[in-house]
VEXDO-182961 format. One record per atom (N, C-alpha, C): x, y, z; residue number from 1; residue in three letters; atom name. Coordinates in nm, 3 decimals, padded with zeros to 5 digits, always signed. Layout:
((X,Y,Z),NUM,ALA,CA)
...
! end
This chain:
((+00.237,+00.053,+02.705),1,MET,N)
((+00.275,-00.006,+02.829),1,MET,CA)
((+00.348,+00.099,+02.912),1,MET,C)
((+00.319,+00.104,+03.042),2,ALA,N)
((+00.378,+00.203,+03.131),2,ALA,CA)
((+00.524,+00.170,+03.158),2,ALA,C)
((+00.604,+00.274,+03.165),3,LYS,N)
((+00.746,+00.255,+03.193),3,LYS,CA)
((+00.765,+00.241,+03.343),3,LYS,C)
((+00.852,+00.153,+03.380),4,ARG,N)
((+00.887,+00.134,+03.521),4,ARG,CA)
((+01.032,+00.178,+03.542),4,ARG,C)
((+01.054,+00.255,+03.644),5,PHE,N)
((+01.189,+00.299,+03.675),5,PHE,CA)
((+01.238,+00.222,+03.797),5,PHE,C)
((+01.358,+00.172,+03.788),6,GLU,N)
((+01.413,+00.093,+03.896),6,GLU,CA)
((+01.463,+00.181,+04.011),6,GLU,C)
((+01.516,+00.298,+03.978),7,GLN,N)
((+01.568,+00.385,+04.082),7,GLN,CA)
((+01.475,+00.505,+04.100),7,GLN,C)
((+01.458,+00.544,+04.223),8,SER,N)
((+01.376,+00.660,+04.252),8,SER,CA)
((+01.457,+00.786,+04.221),8,SER,C)
((+01.398,+00.879,+04.152),9,THR,N)
((+01.467,+01.002,+04.116),9,THR,CA)
((+01.421,+01.117,+04.202),9,THR,C)
((+01.355,+01.090,+04.313),10,GLY,N)
((+01.306,+01.195,+04.400),10,GLY,CA)
((+01.157,+01.213,+04.384),10,GLY,C)
((+01.102,+01.306,+04.460),11,PRO,N)
((+00.957,+01.323,+04.456),11,PRO,CA)
((+00.911,+01.382,+04.322),11,PRO,C)
((+00.793,+01.340,+04.281),12,THR,N)
((+00.736,+01.393,+04.157),12,THR,CA)
((+00.678,+01.531,+04.183),12,THR,C)
((+00.644,+01.598,+04.075),13,GLN,N)
((+00.585,+01.730,+04.088),13,GLN,CA)
((+00.453,+01.723,+04.164),13,GLN,C)
((+00.375,+01.618,+04.141),14,ARG,N)
((+00.248,+01.602,+04.212),14,ARG,CA)
((+00.272,+01.581,+04.362),14,ARG,C)
((+00.370,+01.499,+04.397),15,GLN,N)
((+00.402,+01.479,+04.538),15,GLN,CA)
((+00.441,+01.612,+04.605),15,GLN,C)
((+00.521,+01.690,+04.537),16,GLN,N)
((+00.563,+01.818,+04.592),16,GLN,CA)
((+00.446,+01.914,+04.607),16,GLN,C)
((+00.359,+01.917,+04.508),17,ARG,N)
((+00.243,+02.007,+04.513),17,ARG,CA)
((+00.150,+01.968,+04.627),17,ARG,C)
((+00.121,+01.839,+04.641),18,VAL,N)
((+00.033,+01.792,+04.748),18,VAL,CA)
((+00.098,+01.816,+04.884),18,VAL,C)
((+00.229,+01.795,+04.892),19,ALA,N)
((+00.300,+01.817,+05.018),19,ALA,CA)
((+00.288,+01.963,+05.061),19,ALA,C)
((+00.299,+02.055,+04.968),20,GLU,N)
((+00.285,+02.197,+05.001),20,GLU,CA)
((+00.143,+02.230,+05.046),20,GLU,C)
((+00.043,+02.169,+04.982),21,LEU,N)
((-00.096,+02.190,+05.024),21,LEU,CA)
((-00.118,+02.139,+05.166),21,LEU,C)
((-00.064,+02.023,+05.195),22,VAL,N)
((-00.078,+01.965,+05.330),22,VAL,CA)
((-00.004,+02.052,+05.431),22,VAL,C)
((+00.114,+02.100,+05.394),23,ARG,N)
((+00.192,+02.185,+05.484),23,ARG,CA)
((+00.116,+02.312,+05.518),23,ARG,C)
((+00.058,+02.375,+05.416),24,HIS,N)
((-00.019,+02.497,+05.439),24,HIS,CA)
((-00.143,+02.470,+05.525),24,HIS,C)
((-00.210,+02.357,+05.501),25,ALA,N)
((-00.329,+02.323,+05.580),25,ALA,CA)
((-00.291,+02.299,+05.726),25,ALA,C)
((-00.183,+02.225,+05.750),26,LEU,N)
((-00.138,+02.201,+05.887),26,LEU,CA)
((-00.099,+02.332,+05.956),26,LEU,C)
((-00.027,+02.416,+05.885),27,ALA,N)
((+00.016,+02.543,+05.943),27,ALA,CA)
((-00.104,+02.631,+05.977),27,ALA,C)
((-00.204,+02.629,+05.892),28,GLU,N)
((-00.325,+02.708,+05.918),28,GLU,CA)
((-00.397,+02.657,+06.042),28,GLU,C)
((-00.413,+02.526,+06.054),29,VAL,N)
((-00.482,+02.469,+06.170),29,VAL,CA)
((-00.405,+02.501,+06.298),29,VAL,C)
((-00.273,+02.487,+06.295),30,LEU,N)
((-00.194,+02.512,+06.415),30,LEU,CA)
((-00.186,+02.660,+06.450),30,LEU,C)
((-00.183,+02.748,+06.351),31,SER,N)
((-00.172,+02.891,+06.380),31,SER,CA)
((-00.305,+02.948,+06.429),31,SER,C)
((-00.415,+02.894,+06.383),32,ARG,N)
((-00.547,+02.944,+06.427),32,ARG,CA)
((-00.582,+02.898,+06.567),32,ARG,C)
((-00.518,+02.793,+06.614),33,GLY,N)
((-00.550,+02.742,+06.746),33,GLY,CA)
((-00.678,+02.662,+06.747),33,GLY,C)
((-00.708,+02.592,+06.638),34,ASP,N)
((-00.830,+02.512,+06.629),34,ASP,CA)
((-00.828,+02.391,+06.722),34,ASP,C)
((-00.710,+02.352,+06.766),35,LEU,N)
((-00.698,+02.235,+06.854),35,LEU,CA)
((-00.705,+02.280,+06.999),35,LEU,C)
((-00.774,+02.203,+07.079),36,GLN,N)
((-00.786,+02.233,+07.222),36,GLN,CA)
((-00.679,+02.157,+07.299),36,GLN,C)
((-00.554,+02.190,+07.273),37,ASP,N)
((-00.442,+02.127,+07.341),37,ASP,CA)
((-00.351,+02.237,+07.394),37,ASP,C)
((-00.324,+02.234,+07.524),38,ASP,N)
((-00.245,+02.339,+07.587),38,ASP,CA)
((-00.104,+02.349,+07.530),38,ASP,C)
((-00.043,+02.235,+07.504),39,VAL,N)
((+00.095,+02.236,+07.453),39,VAL,CA)
((+00.100,+02.300,+07.315),39,VAL,C)
((+00.003,+02.268,+07.229),40,LEU,N)
((+00.004,+02.321,+07.093),40,LEU,CA)
((-00.039,+02.467,+07.088),40,LEU,C)
((-00.124,+02.511,+07.180),41,THR,N)
((-00.168,+02.650,+07.177),41,THR,CA)
((-00.063,+02.744,+07.236),41,THR,C)
((+00.021,+02.695,+07.330),42,LYS,N)
((+00.120,+02.785,+07.390),42,LYS,CA)
((+00.250,+02.792,+07.309),42,LYS,C)
((+00.272,+02.699,+07.218),43,ASN,N)
((+00.394,+02.698,+07.136),43,ASN,CA)
((+00.361,+02.739,+06.993),43,ASN,C)
((+00.451,+02.817,+06.934),44,VAL,N)
((+00.443,+02.848,+06.792),44,VAL,CA)
((+00.522,+02.738,+06.720),44,VAL,C)
((+00.456,+02.669,+06.629),45,ILE,N)
((+00.517,+02.554,+06.564),45,ILE,CA)
((+00.541,+02.584,+06.417),45,ILE,C)
((+00.663,+02.562,+06.372),46,THR,N)
((+00.695,+02.581,+06.231),46,THR,CA)
((+00.696,+02.444,+06.162),46,THR,C)
((+00.649,+02.444,+06.038),47,ILE,N)
((+00.649,+02.323,+05.957),47,ILE,CA)
((+00.725,+02.355,+05.829),47,ILE,C)
((+00.857,+02.339,+05.830),48,PRO,N)
((+00.934,+02.375,+05.711),48,PRO,CA)
((+00.917,+02.280,+05.594),48,PRO,C)
((+00.879,+02.154,+05.621),49,GLU,N)
((+00.871,+02.059,+05.510),49,GLU,CA)
((+00.771,+01.949,+05.540),49,GLU,C)
((+00.703,+01.906,+05.435),50,VAL,N)
((+00.619,+01.787,+05.439),50,VAL,CA)
((+00.658,+01.702,+05.319),50,VAL,C)
((+00.676,+01.573,+05.343),51,ARG,N)
((+00.709,+01.480,+05.233),51,ARG,CA)
((+00.595,+01.381,+05.218),51,ARG,C)
((+00.556,+01.358,+05.095),52,MET,N)
((+00.447,+01.265,+05.065),52,MET,CA)
((+00.503,+01.135,+05.011),52,MET,C)
((+00.434,+01.026,+05.044),53,SER,N)
((+00.470,+00.897,+04.986),53,SER,CA)
((+00.427,+00.896,+04.839),53,SER,C)
((+00.481,+00.808,+04.757),54,PRO,N)
((+00.444,+00.806,+04.615),54,PRO,CA)
((+00.294,+00.786,+04.589),54,PRO,C)
((+00.224,+00.713,+04.677),55,ASP,N)
((+00.080,+00.694,+04.658),55,ASP,CA)
((-00.003,+00.804,+04.724),55,ASP,C)
((+00.061,+00.903,+04.783),56,LEU,N)
((-00.003,+01.020,+04.846),56,LEU,CA)
((-00.090,+00.982,+04.966),56,LEU,C)
((-00.067,+00.866,+05.025),57,LYS,N)
((-00.148,+00.824,+05.139),57,LYS,CA)
((-00.077,+00.845,+05.272),57,LYS,C)
((+00.048,+00.886,+05.269),58,LEU,N)
((+00.124,+00.909,+05.392),58,LEU,CA)
((+00.199,+01.041,+05.380),58,LEU,C)
((+00.178,+01.129,+05.475),59,ALA,N)
((+00.247,+01.257,+05.479),59,ALA,CA)
((+00.334,+01.262,+05.603),59,ALA,C)
((+00.461,+01.289,+05.584),60,THR,N)
((+00.554,+01.304,+05.696),60,THR,CA)
((+00.584,+01.452,+05.711),60,THR,C)
((+00.539,+01.509,+05.822),61,ALA,N)
((+00.558,+01.652,+05.847),61,ALA,CA)
((+00.677,+01.670,+05.941),61,ALA,C)
((+00.771,+01.752,+05.900),62,TYR,N)
((+00.887,+01.783,+05.982),62,TYR,CA)
((+00.855,+01.913,+06.055),62,TYR,C)
((+00.851,+01.906,+06.187),63,VAL,N)
((+00.806,+02.019,+06.268),63,VAL,CA)
((+00.913,+02.058,+06.369),63,VAL,C)
((+00.905,+02.185,+06.410),64,MET,N)
((+00.996,+02.235,+06.512),64,MET,CA)
((+00.926,+02.351,+06.583),64,MET,C)
((+00.917,+02.343,+06.717),65,PRO,N)
((+00.863,+02.458,+06.789),65,PRO,CA)
((+00.960,+02.575,+06.780),65,PRO,C)
((+00.905,+02.693,+06.771),66,LEU,N)
((+00.988,+02.813,+06.758),66,LEU,CA)
((+01.077,+02.826,+06.881),66,LEU,C)
((+01.204,+02.842,+06.860),67,GLY,N)
((+01.299,+02.851,+06.968),67,GLY,CA)
((+01.349,+02.715,+07.014),67,GLY,C)
((+01.293,+02.607,+06.961),68,GLY,N)
((+01.338,+02.473,+06.995),68,GLY,CA)
((+01.299,+02.426,+07.134),68,GLY,C)
((+01.204,+02.495,+07.198),69,ARG,N)
((+01.163,+02.456,+07.332),69,ARG,CA)
((+01.053,+02.350,+07.325),69,ARG,C)
((+01.050,+02.262,+07.424),70,ASP,N)
((+00.944,+02.161,+07.441),70,ASP,CA)
((+00.925,+02.073,+07.317),70,ASP,C)
((+01.034,+02.033,+07.255),71,GLU,N)
((+01.025,+01.952,+07.133),71,GLU,CA)
((+00.950,+01.822,+07.156),71,GLU,C)
((+00.988,+01.750,+07.260),72,GLU,N)
((+00.925,+01.621,+07.287),72,GLU,CA)
((+00.777,+01.637,+07.320),72,GLU,C)
((+00.744,+01.737,+07.400),73,ALA,N)
((+00.604,+01.759,+07.437),73,ALA,CA)
((+00.520,+01.795,+07.315),73,ALA,C)
((+00.576,+01.875,+07.225),74,VAL,N)
((+00.504,+01.915,+07.104),74,VAL,CA)
((+00.481,+01.794,+07.014),74,VAL,C)
((+00.585,+01.711,+06.996),75,LEU,N)
((+00.569,+01.592,+06.913),75,LEU,CA)
((+00.465,+01.496,+06.970),75,LEU,C)
((+00.465,+01.480,+07.102),76,LYS,N)
((+00.365,+01.394,+07.165),76,LYS,CA)
((+00.225,+01.450,+07.148),76,LYS,C)
((+00.211,+01.582,+07.161),77,ALA,N)
((+00.079,+01.645,+07.144),77,ALA,CA)
((+00.030,+01.633,+07.000),77,ALA,C)
((+00.120,+01.646,+06.904),78,LEU,N)
((+00.082,+01.630,+06.764),78,LEU,CA)
((+00.038,+01.486,+06.736),78,LEU,C)
((+00.112,+01.390,+06.790),79,GLU,N)
((+00.074,+01.249,+06.773),79,GLU,CA)
((-00.062,+01.222,+06.838),79,GLU,C)
((-00.085,+01.282,+06.954),80,LYS,N)
((-00.212,+01.262,+07.024),80,LYS,CA)
((-00.329,+01.319,+06.944),80,LYS,C)
((-00.306,+01.430,+06.876),81,ASN,N)
((-00.412,+01.496,+06.799),81,ASN,CA)
((-00.406,+01.463,+06.650),81,ASN,C)
((-00.337,+01.356,+06.615),82,ARG,N)
((-00.317,+01.321,+06.475),82,ARG,CA)
((-00.449,+01.300,+06.401),82,ARG,C)
((-00.545,+01.235,+06.463),83,LYS,N)
((-00.672,+01.205,+06.398),83,LYS,CA)
((-00.748,+01.334,+06.364),83,LYS,C)
((-00.754,+01.426,+06.458),84,LEU,N)
((-00.821,+01.553,+06.433),84,LEU,CA)
((-00.748,+01.634,+06.326),84,LEU,C)
((-00.615,+01.633,+06.330),85,LEU,N)
((-00.537,+01.704,+06.228),85,LEU,CA)
((-00.561,+01.644,+06.090),85,LEU,C)
((-00.571,+01.512,+06.084),86,ARG,N)
((-00.598,+01.447,+05.955),86,ARG,CA)
((-00.734,+01.489,+05.901),86,ARG,C)
((-00.833,+01.498,+05.988),87,GLN,N)
((-00.966,+01.542,+05.945),87,GLN,CA)
((-00.962,+01.685,+05.893),87,GLN,C)
((-00.890,+01.770,+05.961),88,GLU,N)
((-00.881,+01.910,+05.918),88,GLU,CA)
((-00.807,+01.923,+05.785),88,GLU,C)
((-00.701,+01.844,+05.768),89,VAL,N)
((-00.629,+01.845,+05.640),89,VAL,CA)
((-00.720,+01.796,+05.528),89,VAL,C)
((-00.796,+01.689,+05.555),90,ALA,N)
((-00.887,+01.634,+05.453),90,ALA,CA)
((-00.993,+01.737,+05.414),90,ALA,C)
((-01.037,+01.816,+05.511),91,ARG,N)
((-01.138,+01.918,+05.482),91,ARG,CA)
((-01.081,+02.031,+05.396),91,ARG,C)
((-00.955,+02.063,+05.417),92,ARG,N)
((-00.893,+02.177,+05.347),92,ARG,CA)
((-00.829,+02.139,+05.213),92,ARG,C)
((-00.784,+02.014,+05.200),93,VAL,N)
((-00.716,+01.970,+05.078),93,VAL,CA)
((-00.805,+01.869,+05.007),93,VAL,C)
((-00.833,+01.893,+04.883),94,ASN,N)
((-00.924,+01.809,+04.806),94,ASN,CA)
((-00.846,+01.693,+04.743),94,ASN,C)
((-00.845,+01.580,+04.814),95,LEU,N)
((-00.779,+01.459,+04.765),95,LEU,CA)
((-00.876,+01.342,+04.774),95,LEU,C)
((-00.848,+01.239,+04.696),96,LYS,N)
((-00.933,+01.120,+04.701),96,LYS,CA)
((-00.924,+01.053,+04.838),96,LYS,C)
((-00.802,+01.045,+04.893),97,PHE,N)
((-00.781,+00.988,+05.025),97,PHE,CA)
((-00.711,+01.092,+05.112),97,PHE,C)
((-00.754,+01.101,+05.236),98,ALA,N)
((-00.683,+01.189,+05.330),98,ALA,CA)
((-00.555,+01.119,+05.372),98,ALA,C)
((-00.442,+01.185,+05.360),99,PRO,N)
((-00.316,+01.119,+05.395),99,PRO,CA)
((-00.304,+01.098,+05.546),99,PRO,C)
((-00.246,+00.985,+05.582),100,ASP,N)
((-00.214,+00.960,+05.722),100,ASP,CA)
((-00.095,+01.049,+05.757),100,ASP,C)
((-00.095,+01.106,+05.876),101,LEU,N)
((+00.007,+01.202,+05.914),101,LEU,CA)
((+00.108,+01.139,+06.010),101,LEU,C)
((+00.235,+01.168,+05.984),102,ARG,N)
((+00.344,+01.133,+06.076),102,ARG,CA)
((+00.417,+01.262,+06.107),102,ARG,C)
((+00.461,+01.275,+06.229),103,PHE,N)
((+00.533,+01.396,+06.269),103,PHE,CA)
((+00.673,+01.358,+06.312),103,PHE,C)
((+00.770,+01.428,+06.257),104,ARG,N)
((+00.911,+01.407,+06.290),104,ARG,CA)
((+00.974,+01.540,+06.327),104,ARG,C)
((+01.077,+01.533,+06.410),105,ARG,N)
((+01.151,+01.653,+06.446),105,ARG,CA)
((+01.232,+01.698,+06.325),105,ARG,C)
((+01.226,+01.827,+06.296),106,ASP,N)
((+01.303,+01.881,+06.183),106,ASP,CA)
((+01.447,+01.903,+06.228),106,ASP,C)
((+01.538,+01.838,+06.160),107,GLU,N)
((+01.678,+01.848,+06.196),107,GLU,CA)
((+01.757,+01.940,+06.104),107,GLU,C)
((+01.689,+02.007,+06.013),108,SER,N)
((+01.761,+02.094,+05.920),108,SER,CA)
((+01.821,+02.216,+05.990),108,SER,C)
((+01.756,+02.263,+06.099),109,PHE,N)
((+01.813,+02.375,+06.174),109,PHE,CA)
((+01.943,+02.335,+06.242),109,PHE,C)
((+01.947,+02.214,+06.296),110,ASP,N)
((+02.071,+02.164,+06.357),110,ASP,CA)
((+02.181,+02.150,+06.254),110,ASP,C)
((+02.146,+02.100,+06.136),111,GLU,N)
((+02.245,+02.084,+06.029),111,GLU,CA)
((+02.297,+02.219,+05.983),111,GLU,C)
((+02.209,+02.318,+05.973),112,ALA,N)
((+02.251,+02.453,+05.933),112,ALA,CA)
((+02.344,+02.514,+06.038),112,ALA,C)
((+02.314,+02.492,+06.165),113,ALA,N)
((+02.400,+02.544,+06.271),113,ALA,CA)
((+02.537,+02.475,+06.268),113,ALA,C)
((+02.538,+02.345,+06.239),114,ARG,N)
((+02.664,+02.272,+06.231),114,ARG,CA)
((+02.750,+02.325,+06.116),114,ARG,C)
((+02.689,+02.347,+06.001),115,ILE,N)
((+02.763,+02.399,+05.885),115,ILE,CA)
((+02.813,+02.540,+05.912),115,ILE,C)
((+02.728,+02.622,+05.976),116,ASP,N)
((+02.768,+02.758,+06.011),116,ASP,CA)
((+02.888,+02.757,+06.104),116,ASP,C)
((+02.887,+02.668,+06.202),117,ALA,N)
((+02.999,+02.658,+06.295),117,ALA,CA)
((+03.126,+02.614,+06.222),117,ALA,C)
((+03.112,+02.522,+06.127),118,LEU,N)
((+03.228,+02.478,+06.049),118,LEU,CA)
((+03.285,+02.594,+05.967),118,LEU,C)
((+03.198,+02.675,+05.909),119,LEU,N)
((+03.245,+02.786,+05.826),119,LEU,CA)
((+03.314,+02.894,+05.909),119,LEU,C)
((+03.286,+02.901,+06.036),120,ARG,N)
((+03.348,+03.001,+06.123),120,ARG,CA)
((+03.480,+02.955,+06.183),120,ARG,C)
((+03.519,+02.832,+06.159),121,THR,N)
((+03.644,+02.784,+06.217),121,THR,CA)
((+03.763,+02.855,+06.154),121,THR,C)
((+03.872,+02.858,+06.230),122,GLU,N)
((+03.992,+02.925,+06.184),122,GLU,CA)
((+04.050,+02.859,+06.059),122,GLU,C)
((+04.038,+02.730,+06.052),123,ARG,N)
((+04.093,+02.655,+05.938),123,ARG,CA)
((+04.023,+02.694,+05.807),123,ARG,C)
((+03.891,+02.708,+05.811),124,VAL,N)
((+03.818,+02.747,+05.690),124,VAL,CA)
((+03.847,+02.892,+05.655),124,VAL,C)
((+03.855,+02.979,+05.755),125,ALA,N)
((+03.887,+03.120,+05.731),125,ALA,CA)
((+04.024,+03.134,+05.667),125,ALA,C)
((+04.118,+03.052,+05.712),126,ARG,N)
((+04.253,+03.056,+05.654),126,ARG,CA)
((+04.250,+03.011,+05.507),126,ARG,C)
((+04.173,+02.905,+05.479),127,ASP,N)
((+04.167,+02.854,+05.342),127,ASP,CA)
((+04.096,+02.947,+05.246),127,ASP,C)
((+03.999,+03.023,+05.295),128,THR,N)
((+03.924,+03.112,+05.206),128,THR,CA)
((+03.984,+03.252,+05.201),128,THR,C)
((+04.078,+03.281,+05.291),129,GLY,N)
((+04.140,+03.414,+05.293),129,GLY,CA)
((+04.229,+03.434,+05.171),129,GLY,C)
((+04.236,+03.561,+05.127),130,ARG,N)
((+04.321,+03.596,+05.012),130,ARG,CA)
((+04.441,+03.675,+05.060),130,ARG,C)
((+04.551,+03.656,+04.994),131,SER,N)
((+04.666,+03.741,+05.022),131,SER,CA)
((+04.663,+03.856,+04.923),131,SER,C)
((+04.680,+03.975,+04.973),132,GLY,N)
((+04.676,+04.092,+04.887),132,GLY,CA)
((+04.539,+04.158,+04.894),132,GLY,C)
((+04.520,+04.268,+04.820),133,PRO,N)
((+04.394,+04.342,+04.828),133,PRO,CA)
((+04.280,+04.263,+04.763),133,PRO,C)
((+04.164,+04.274,+04.826),134,ALA,N)
((+04.045,+04.206,+04.772),134,ALA,CA)
((+03.994,+04.283,+04.652),134,ALA,C)
((+03.954,+04.211,+04.550),135,VAL,N)
((+03.903,+04.273,+04.428),135,VAL,CA)
((+03.757,+04.233,+04.413),135,VAL,C)
((+03.669,+04.333,+04.401),136,SER,N)
((+03.527,+04.301,+04.385),136,SER,CA)
((+03.502,+04.255,+04.242),136,SER,C)
((+03.385,+04.199,+04.218),137,GLU,N)
((+03.352,+04.148,+04.085),137,GLU,CA)
((+03.344,+04.260,+03.983),137,GLU,C)
((+03.296,+04.379,+04.025),138,ASP,N)
((+03.285,+04.493,+03.932),138,ASP,CA)
((+03.423,+04.538,+03.887),138,ASP,C)
((+03.518,+04.545,+03.982),139,GLU,N)
((+03.652,+04.586,+03.946),139,GLU,CA)
((+03.719,+04.481,+03.859),139,GLU,C)
((+03.690,+04.354,+03.885),140,ASN,N)
((+03.746,+04.244,+03.809),140,ASN,CA)
((+03.698,+04.251,+03.665),140,ASN,C)
((+03.570,+04.284,+03.642),141,ASP,N)
((+03.515,+04.296,+03.507),141,ASP,CA)
((+03.580,+04.411,+03.431),141,ASP,C)
((+03.608,+04.522,+03.501),142,GLU,N)
((+03.670,+04.637,+03.436),142,GLU,CA)
((+03.813,+04.607,+03.395),142,GLU,C)
((+03.885,+04.528,+03.477),143,GLN,N)
((+04.023,+04.494,+03.446),143,GLN,CA)
((+04.033,+04.402,+03.326),143,GLN,C)
((+03.931,+04.316,+03.307),144,ASP,N)
((+03.932,+04.221,+03.195),144,ASP,CA)
((+03.907,+04.289,+03.062),144,ASP,C)
((+03.841,+04.404,+03.060),145,SER,N)
((+03.806,+04.470,+02.934),145,SER,CA)
((+03.921,+04.542,+02.873),145,SER,C)
! end
């Protein structure tokens, strides 16, 4: 009898593998300029992550135009060309079912910028600062021996 887990422990290895295949296929289609859309051809689009549903029938691609320009226009163009992109992904990735594609704005760059700004604050610098001479790890190892 199959075991059932009540709590999700994150994506399975198969979900991650298929997500990477879909990500590479989408990136290839967008970088080659196979789509006849002015917004998509004039912008360089990065796809840092794709997440697959447990049944592998839904792929959520997190996208961001390089430089963060024209985000809304790029998302609308991707949604408009979703059917053609799905066909291209199905052609490049060998799956029983072609996953339906959803496009979301990637917010990891904003989160990284927020964390970077927090780390540069005076309060954090004060807390991480040392009093006295700094000792490197190599010197620390020599002193312990």
